[in-house]
C-alpha positions in Angstrom: 96.2 20.9 -74.7 93.6 20.4 -72.0 91.6 23.3 -72.5 90.1 22.0 -76.4 89.4 19.2 -74.2 87.4 21.4 -72.4 86.0 23.5 -74.9 84.6 19.8 -76.7 83.4 18.2 -72.9 80.8 22.2 -72.9 80.1 22.0 -77.0 78.2 18.3 -75.9 77.2 19.7 -72.3 76.4 22.8 -72.4 77.4 24.7 -75.8 76.6 28.2 -74.7 79.4 27.5 -72.2 81.8 27.4 -75.0 82.2 31.3 -75.9 82.3 32.5 -72.5 85.2 30.1 -71.8 87.3 32.1 -74.9 86.9 34.9 -74.2 88.3 34.4 -70.7 90.8 31.3 -71.2 92.7 34.0 -73.5 93.1 36.9 -70.5 93.7 33.7 -68.4 96.8 32.8 -70.8 98.3 36.1 -71.3 97.9 36.2 -67.4 100.2 32.2 -67.3 102.5 33.6 -70.3 103.9 36.7 -69.0 104.5 34.6 -65.8 104.9 32.0 -66.5 108.7 31.7 -64.3 107.2 32.2 -61.1 104.7 29.2 -61.6 104.9 25.7 -60.2 103.1 23.0 -62.2 101.2 20.0 -60.4 99.5 17.4 -62.0 97.4 14.3 -60.7 98.7 11.1 -59.3 97.6 9.6 -62.4 100.2 11.4 -64.9 97.8 12.0 -67.5 99.4 14.3 -70.3 95.8 15.0 -71.2 94.6 16.5 -67.5 94.3 19.4 -65.6 97.5 21.1 -64.2 97.2 23.3 -61.4 99.3 26.8 -61.0 100.8 26.9 -57.9 102.0 30.6 -57.0 102.4 33.0 -54.3 101.0 35.9 -53.8 102.5 39.7 -53.2 103.8 38.9 -49.5 105.7 35.9 -50.9 104.7 33.8 -48.1 100.6 32.8 -48.9 101.1 30.4 -51.3 97.5 30.0 -53.8 96.5 27.6 -57.0 94.4 28.2 -59.8 92.6 25.4 -61.5 90.3 26.4 -65.2 87.3 26.1 -63.4 85.4 24.2 -66.2 87.8 21.7 -66.4 87.0 20.7 -63.1 84.2 17.4 -61.8 82.2 18.0 -58.7 83.0 15.7 -56.8 81.3 14.7 -52.7 83.8 14.8 -49.9 82.7 13.0 -46.9 83.4 14.3 -43.1 85.6 12.5 -41.2 82.7 11.6 -38.9 79.9 10.2 -41.1 82.9 7.8 -42.8 83.3 6.1 -39.7 86.9 7.6 -39.0 85.8 7.8 -35.8 85.8 11.1 -33.2 89.2 11.4 -32.4 89.5 11.6 -36.1 87.6 15.0 -36.4 89.2 16.1 -33.2 92.3 16.4 -34.4 91.3 17.6 -37.8 89.4 20.1 -36.6 91.9 21.8 -34.2 94.6 24.7 -36.2 97.5 23.1 -38.2 99.9 25.8 -35.8 99.4 27.0 -32.3 
């Protein structure tokens, strides 16, 4: 369902990308369907049934996770550095430290 919404939006804003999207998505859909049992599915906070679903899988080592999204269905959002948003240096230094080690 979401792919149809992506296609409709691309037809409005960038019609030249509709045909390449169809070609890419056909191959991606086959890979997803062939490996459906390996994926965990994630939605946003709103649980919008027409929204993007993130697909979580693991690399061959069985440890390293990665998520898959359709690029054309994502919107760019500006992120602000903790120090620039007024959170202070203590938060920035905490965020700069490695999580493990």
